[in-house]
N, C-alpha and C positions, 0 to 999 in steps of 0.2 A: 504494500500499500504506500509506504514512504516512497519508494522508487517510482511510483507513478506520479505521485506528487510533485517529485523534483523533476521527472520528466517535463509534466504538463508545465510548472512554472517556468522551466527552462526554456522551454519553446516559446511561452508568451514573453520572456525578457528578451529573447533573441528577435520576436517577431516585432516587439514595442521598438527595439532599438533599430531593426533594418527598416521599418516603417518608418520611422522619424528621420532617419537619414536620407531616405529616398525623397521624403516630402522636403526636407532641406535642401537637397539638390535641386529638385524640380522648382521650388519656390525662387531659388537663388538664379537658376536658368530663366525664369520666366520673368524675375524682377530685371535682371541684366538684358534681355531683349527687349522688354518694355521701356528701360529707362533709355538705352542708347538708339533703339528703332524707333521708338513712338513718342520718346521726351515724356513719359507717363511711367512712373515708379509704382510699385505694389505699396499701398499705405501700411506701413507698421510691419515690414518685411524683415528690418534688421530685429526688432523685438521678438516677432513670432520664430527666427532663426535662433535667437538665444533660447528659447522656450525649448524648440526641437533639440539644440545642441546638448541641453540636461538632460532630455530622455535619452539621446544616444549615448552619451557618455555614461551615466549612471546605471540605464538598463544593461549596456555591454558590459560595464565592471562588474554589475551583478550576476550576469550571465557566466563571465570568466571566472568570477569567484566561486559561484556554485559547481562549475564545472571543473574547478582547479586547472584551467588551462593558461595559466598567467606563462608570460615569456620567461625562458629561464636562460641562465648561461651556464654551459656546464664544463668551464676552463679547468675547474679544479675538482669536479664530482669525481674522477677516479681516486683520488686520494681518501676521499671520505666516505665513498658510499658502500664500501666494503666493511669497513670497521664501524661506521657510525650511521648506517643506513636507518634504524629507527628515529636516534635523537635528531638526525637531519629532517627526517619526515616531520616529527612532531614540532620541530623548531619551524617548518616551514609553515605548518598549520597554525601554531601560535602566532606567528607573523601576519599572517593574512586575516585571522580574528581579530588581532589586535588593531591593524590598519582599519578594516572594516567598521571595527566599533568607533574608532577615533573619527573616521568621516561622516559617520552616521552622527555622532554626537554634534560635531562641528556643524554641520549643517542643520541639525534641529536647533541649536543655539542661536545660529544666524537668522533662521526663520521666524524663530520667536521673537528676537529684536526687530526685525522687520515689521513684525505682526503688530508689537506693542507701537511700533513708531508710526505706522498707518502709511508709511511711504507707497508710493504708486509709479508705475511706470511712466516716462516721458509722453510717449506717443499714443499709446492703447489705452492707457489709464487702468492698468491691470495691478491689483496687489502684489507688490515686490515679494512678499513672503512665500509665493507659490513655487519658485524656482527652487529656493534651498529646501523646502519642505518635501517636493517630489523627489530632490536628489536623496534627501535623508530617508523617506520612505522605500525608494528603490534600492539604495544601500542597506537599510533594514532587510529587506527581501532577500538580498544576497547573502547577508550574514545567517539568515535563519536556514537558507538552502545548503551553505557551507557547513553549517552545525548538524542539519540532518544528514548531509553525505558523511561527515567524519563520525557520526554514531552508526548510521546504517553500514559502514564500510570498515569499522573500528580502525579508522586514521590510515587506512591502506587506500589512499587517494590516488597514488602513483599508476593505478591500473589504468586511468584514464589517460588520453594521449596528451604529450607536453612538445611544445616547440622549443627548438634550440636554436640557438645564436652564435 
């Protein structure tokens, strides 16, 4: 059951990130054509792109965190893998959990400050707290999925694919 929840949530995060990225590309393309071809820009395009960027980055980050598909550098991995494989794996998990929680906390704190201040965007007059709050919520989803994956696999997340540089 946990695996199905993880798979569904991962698919949804990937879909959110991909859709937001595509919408950002399409909006930018149409805006540039409109601005230079017809001297008409799309009203609020820059602010819309900002919102889409938040969705792309934080849904993508949650997706990658949940799948444990961070970019890794394996320069010195051979020295540590055999002797300290378990410690290395748990250290990697601890750093991922810690960074995800830190990002979530900071985004939530920033959203709370903006909510208290009542600040709004300059062009579309949207509440500014929505951007960091959506980032915090997506980061929290990534954290929850990471914890589920760690519990389900007992910390053996290395079974999923990783990318090396």
